[in-house]
C-alpha atoms as an extended CHARMM CRD file, in Angstrom:
* protein
*
       111  EXT
         1         1  UNK       CA              0.0000000000        0.0000000000        0.0000000000  PROA      1               0.0000000000
         2         2  UNK       CA              2.8420000000        2.3920000000        0.8510000000  PROA      2               0.0000000000
         3         3  UNK       CA              4.5060000000        1.8810000000       -2.5210000000  PROA      3               0.0000000000
         4         4  UNK       CA              1.2210000000        2.6430000000       -4.2970000000  PROA      4               0.0000000000
         5         5  UNK       CA              0.7970000000        5.8830000000       -2.3480000000  PROA      5               0.0000000000
         6         6  UNK       CA              4.4040000000        6.8990000000       -3.0440000000  PROA      6               0.0000000000
         7         7  UNK       CA              3.9750000000        6.1960000000       -6.7650000000  PROA      7               0.0000000000
         8         8  UNK       CA              0.7370000000        8.1900000000       -6.8110000000  PROA      8               0.0000000000
         9         9  UNK       CA              2.3930000000       11.1430000000       -5.0370000000  PROA      9               0.0000000000
        10        10  UNK       CA              5.3530000000       11.0720000000       -7.4450000000  PROA      10              0.0000000000
        11        11  UNK       CA              2.9510000000       11.0600000000      -10.3710000000  PROA      11              0.0000000000
        12        12  UNK       CA              0.7540000000       13.8900000000       -9.0520000000  PROA      12              0.0000000000
        13        13  UNK       CA              3.2940000000       15.9940000000       -7.2110000000  PROA      13              0.0000000000
        14        14  UNK       CA              6.5020000000       15.0810000000       -9.0040000000  PROA      14              0.0000000000
        15        15  UNK       CA              9.8790000000       14.1870000000       -7.5960000000  PROA      15              0.0000000000
        16        16  UNK       CA             11.0080000000       16.2160000000       -4.6280000000  PROA      16              0.0000000000
        17        17  UNK       CA             14.1770000000       18.2720000000       -4.8040000000  PROA      17              0.0000000000
        18        18  UNK       CA             15.9000000000       16.7390000000       -1.7830000000  PROA      18              0.0000000000
        19        19  UNK       CA             18.3850000000       19.5710000000       -1.4040000000  PROA      19              0.0000000000
        20        20  UNK       CA             15.5940000000       22.1380000000       -1.3070000000  PROA      20              0.0000000000
        21        21  UNK       CA             13.4930000000       19.9900000000        1.0740000000  PROA      21              0.0000000000
        22        22  UNK       CA             16.4580000000       19.7340000000        3.4290000000  PROA      22              0.0000000000
        23        23  UNK       CA             17.0390000000       23.4770000000        3.2200000000  PROA      23              0.0000000000
        24        24  UNK       CA             13.4170000000       24.1230000000        4.2220000000  PROA      24              0.0000000000
        25        25  UNK       CA             13.7050000000       21.5640000000        7.0420000000  PROA      25              0.0000000000
        26        26  UNK       CA             16.8770000000       23.1670000000        8.4250000000  PROA      26              0.0000000000
        27        27  UNK       CA             15.2990000000       26.6410000000        8.3400000000  PROA      27              0.0000000000
        28        28  UNK       CA             12.2550000000       25.5590000000       10.3620000000  PROA      28              0.0000000000
        29        29  UNK       CA             11.8850000000       27.1340000000       13.8060000000  PROA      29              0.0000000000
        30        30  UNK       CA              8.9900000000       27.1000000000       16.2240000000  PROA      30              0.0000000000
        31        31  UNK       CA              6.6790000000       30.0450000000       15.6080000000  PROA      31              0.0000000000
        32        32  UNK       CA              5.5560000000       32.3100000000       18.4960000000  PROA      32              0.0000000000
        33        33  UNK       CA              1.9790000000       30.9910000000       18.5360000000  PROA      33              0.0000000000
        34        34  UNK       CA              2.8500000000       27.3680000000       17.7270000000  PROA      34              0.0000000000
        35        35  UNK       CA              2.6240000000       24.5340000000       20.2550000000  PROA      35              0.0000000000
        36        36  UNK       CA              5.5060000000       22.1250000000       20.5590000000  PROA      36              0.0000000000
        37        37  UNK       CA              3.3060000000       19.2560000000       19.3500000000  PROA      37              0.0000000000
        38        38  UNK       CA              2.4670000000       21.1830000000       16.1660000000  PROA      38              0.0000000000
        39        39  UNK       CA              6.1270000000       22.0280000000       15.6380000000  PROA      39              0.0000000000
        40        40  UNK       CA              7.1640000000       18.4010000000       16.1100000000  PROA      40              0.0000000000
        41        41  UNK       CA              4.4280000000       17.1270000000       13.7770000000  PROA      41              0.0000000000
        42        42  UNK       CA              5.5780000000       19.5220000000       11.0640000000  PROA      42              0.0000000000
        43        43  UNK       CA              9.2160000000       18.4820000000       11.4820000000  PROA      43              0.0000000000
        44        44  UNK       CA              8.2410000000       14.8210000000       11.1370000000  PROA      44              0.0000000000
        45        45  UNK       CA              6.1680000000       15.5940000000        8.0420000000  PROA      45              0.0000000000
        46        46  UNK       CA              8.9480000000       17.6420000000        6.4760000000  PROA      46              0.0000000000
        47        47  UNK       CA             11.5660000000       14.9670000000        7.1670000000  PROA      47              0.0000000000
        48        48  UNK       CA              9.7140000000       12.4460000000        4.9780000000  PROA      48              0.0000000000
        49        49  UNK       CA             10.7960000000       14.2240000000        1.7920000000  PROA      49              0.0000000000
        50        50  UNK       CA             14.3610000000       14.8140000000        2.9850000000  PROA      50              0.0000000000
        51        51  UNK       CA             15.5880000000       11.2300000000        2.6220000000  PROA      51              0.0000000000
        52        52  UNK       CA             17.5420000000       11.3610000000        5.8900000000  PROA      52              0.0000000000
        53        53  UNK       CA             17.4880000000        7.5870000000        6.3210000000  PROA      53              0.0000000000
        54        54  UNK       CA             19.0260000000        6.4120000000        9.5880000000  PROA      54              0.0000000000
        55        55  UNK       CA             19.8640000000        9.9830000000       10.5760000000  PROA      55              0.0000000000
        56        56  UNK       CA             16.2290000000       11.1010000000       10.6500000000  PROA      56              0.0000000000
        57        57  UNK       CA             15.7140000000       10.8900000000       14.4320000000  PROA      57              0.0000000000
        58        58  UNK       CA             18.9980000000       12.6370000000       15.2460000000  PROA      58              0.0000000000
        59        59  UNK       CA             18.3260000000       15.4120000000       12.7160000000  PROA      59              0.0000000000
        60        60  UNK       CA             14.8100000000       15.9750000000       14.0660000000  PROA      60              0.0000000000
        61        61  UNK       CA             16.3060000000       16.0720000000       17.5810000000  PROA      61              0.0000000000
        62        62  UNK       CA             18.8790000000       18.6430000000       16.4720000000  PROA      62              0.0000000000
        63        63  UNK       CA             16.2070000000       20.7510000000       14.7640000000  PROA      63              0.0000000000
        64        64  UNK       CA             14.1680000000       20.7040000000       17.9730000000  PROA      64              0.0000000000
        65        65  UNK       CA             17.1340000000       21.8780000000       20.0540000000  PROA      65              0.0000000000
        66        66  UNK       CA             17.9930000000       24.6150000000       17.5830000000  PROA      66              0.0000000000
        67        67  UNK       CA             14.4630000000       25.6760000000       16.7110000000  PROA      67              0.0000000000
        68        68  UNK       CA             12.4560000000       25.7440000000       19.9340000000  PROA      68              0.0000000000
        69        69  UNK       CA             11.4310000000       29.1380000000       21.3000000000  PROA      69              0.0000000000
        70        70  UNK       CA             12.1100000000       28.3330000000       24.9560000000  PROA      70              0.0000000000
        71        71  UNK       CA             15.7060000000       29.3260000000       25.6970000000  PROA      71              0.0000000000
        72        72  UNK       CA             15.9000000000       27.7060000000       29.1840000000  PROA      72              0.0000000000
        73        73  UNK       CA             14.7110000000       24.3880000000       27.7240000000  PROA      73              0.0000000000
        74        74  UNK       CA             17.2780000000       24.6590000000       24.9200000000  PROA      74              0.0000000000
        75        75  UNK       CA             19.9700000000       25.2430000000       27.5440000000  PROA      75              0.0000000000
        76        76  UNK       CA             18.8720000000       22.1290000000       29.4920000000  PROA      76              0.0000000000
        77        77  UNK       CA             18.8110000000       20.0130000000       26.3110000000  PROA      77              0.0000000000
        78        78  UNK       CA             22.3210000000       21.1330000000       25.3830000000  PROA      78              0.0000000000
        79        79  UNK       CA             23.5930000000       20.0020000000       28.7840000000  PROA      79              0.0000000000
        80        80  UNK       CA             22.6360000000       16.3670000000       28.1130000000  PROA      80              0.0000000000
        81        81  UNK       CA             25.5940000000       14.4840000000       26.6230000000  PROA      81              0.0000000000
        82        82  UNK       CA             23.6800000000       11.6960000000       24.8630000000  PROA      82              0.0000000000
        83        83  UNK       CA             20.3230000000       13.3240000000       24.1910000000  PROA      83              0.0000000000
        84        84  UNK       CA             17.8460000000       11.0820000000       22.4170000000  PROA      84              0.0000000000
        85        85  UNK       CA             14.9020000000       12.2840000000       20.3470000000  PROA      85              0.0000000000
        86        86  UNK       CA             12.5180000000       10.8450000000       22.9320000000  PROA      86              0.0000000000
        87        87  UNK       CA             14.2510000000       12.6670000000       25.7740000000  PROA      87              0.0000000000
        88        88  UNK       CA             14.1780000000       15.9450000000       23.8420000000  PROA      88              0.0000000000
        89        89  UNK       CA             10.4710000000       15.5380000000       23.0930000000  PROA      89              0.0000000000
        90        90  UNK       CA              9.6660000000       14.7040000000       26.7170000000  PROA      90              0.0000000000
        91        91  UNK       CA             11.6250000000       17.6880000000       28.0370000000  PROA      91              0.0000000000
        92        92  UNK       CA              9.9360000000       20.0930000000       25.6170000000  PROA      92              0.0000000000
        93        93  UNK       CA              6.4530000000       18.8010000000       26.4200000000  PROA      93              0.0000000000
        94        94  UNK       CA              7.0600000000       19.0090000000       30.1640000000  PROA      94              0.0000000000
        95        95  UNK       CA              8.4480000000       22.5210000000       29.8500000000  PROA      95              0.0000000000
        96        96  UNK       CA              5.5160000000       23.6950000000       27.7320000000  PROA      96              0.0000000000
        97        97  UNK       CA              2.9760000000       22.1340000000       30.1140000000  PROA      97              0.0000000000
        98        98  UNK       CA              4.7020000000       23.7270000000       33.1080000000  PROA      98              0.0000000000
        99        99  UNK       CA              4.7460000000       27.1400000000       31.4310000000  PROA      99              0.0000000000
       100       100  UNK       CA              1.0620000000       26.7870000000       30.6210000000  PROA      100             0.0000000000
       101       101  UNK       CA              0.2290000000       25.8460000000       34.2240000000  PROA      101             0.0000000000
       102       102  UNK       CA              2.2660000000       28.7330000000       35.6000000000  PROA      102             0.0000000000
       103       103  UNK       CA              0.4640000000       31.0830000000       33.2330000000  PROA      103             0.0000000000
       104       104  UNK       CA             -2.9160000000       30.0230000000       34.5760000000  PROA      104             0.0000000000
       105       105  UNK       CA             -1.9260000000       30.3960000000       38.2000000000  PROA      105             0.0000000000
       106       106  UNK       CA             -2.9640000000       33.6390000000       39.7990000000  PROA      106             0.0000000000
       107       107  UNK       CA             -1.0480000000       35.0240000000       42.7240000000  PROA      107             0.0000000000
       108       108  UNK       CA             -3.2200000000       35.2780000000       45.8410000000  PROA      108             0.0000000000
       109       109  UNK       CA             -4.4580000000       38.7130000000       46.6960000000  PROA      109             0.0000000000
       110       110  UNK       CA             -2.8560000000       40.0350000000       49.8580000000  PROA      110             0.0000000000
       111       111  UNK       CA             -4.8470000000       42.2230000000       52.2230000000  PROA      111             0.0000000000
């Protein structure tokens, strides 16, 4: 089934210019109003046309570290010597959830 879909896409869309697809991938950064999940989903989608092969997970991980908006999270990710894609994803999701929770907390009113 996958080969049929790929053949159909090549016929309708044409062959991808891998160099250009990789350029677009490496330029991708998280937008100000974009959730991490949306950013990650787009990176995964973009990587399909880049023909990264066995390097795909490590290149997505690197793009996450370079492209996320949250500077403190980037700093923490860079401190991990053998950072896996899964660890990077988990750290970004936890950080985003924590930021969201802190944003909804209201300081108590003092008399």
